[in-house]
C-alpha positions, 0 to 999 in steps of 0.5 A, a space after each residue: 500500500 502506498 500513501 498519497 499526498 493531496 495538496 491545493 495551491 493558490 489558483 486551484 479551483 475555489 482558491 483566490 490567486 492572491 492567497 498563499 495558503 496551501 492546504 495539504 492532507 496525507 492519506 495513509 493506508 489502513 493497517 489491519 491487526 493480524 491474528 494467528 490462524 492454526 491449520 493442519 496440513 499434510 507434510 507434502 502440502 507443507 513442503 510444496 507450499 514452502 517451495 512456492 513461497 520461497 520461489 515468490 520471495 515470501 513467507 509461508 504465512 504471507 503466501 497463505 494470506 495472499 491466496 486467501 485474500 485472492 479467494 475472498 476477492 474472487 468470491 466477492 466478484 462472483 457474487 456481484 456478477 450473480 446479483 447483476 445477472 439475476 437483476 437482468 433476468 428479473 427485468 427481462 420481458 416475455 417471461 420465457 414465452 415466445 412471441 411466435 407460434 411454430 406454425 407461423 415459422 413454416 409454410 404448411 
């Protein structure tokens, strides 16, 4: 996470050109408190996970945290997409009944 500095100088929207007042604020990232989580895995999985973490230059704990965050984000994206799709279906007209009859499609 990065911090961002926002400043408004004289002449900016809403400021008098004769003013020398500079208003600055710094936005800092929010740091969440971390807690321990105990999980049980078989030796082969632990060994493979340590190798993956080492290849990525991170700790095993960091790797697990990253993967869990990505899983949660993917689930949130799915739920948002599902809600949009269900809303679109609810707004669809016709109720699934065709506006034509089979006999009209063929010359018989």
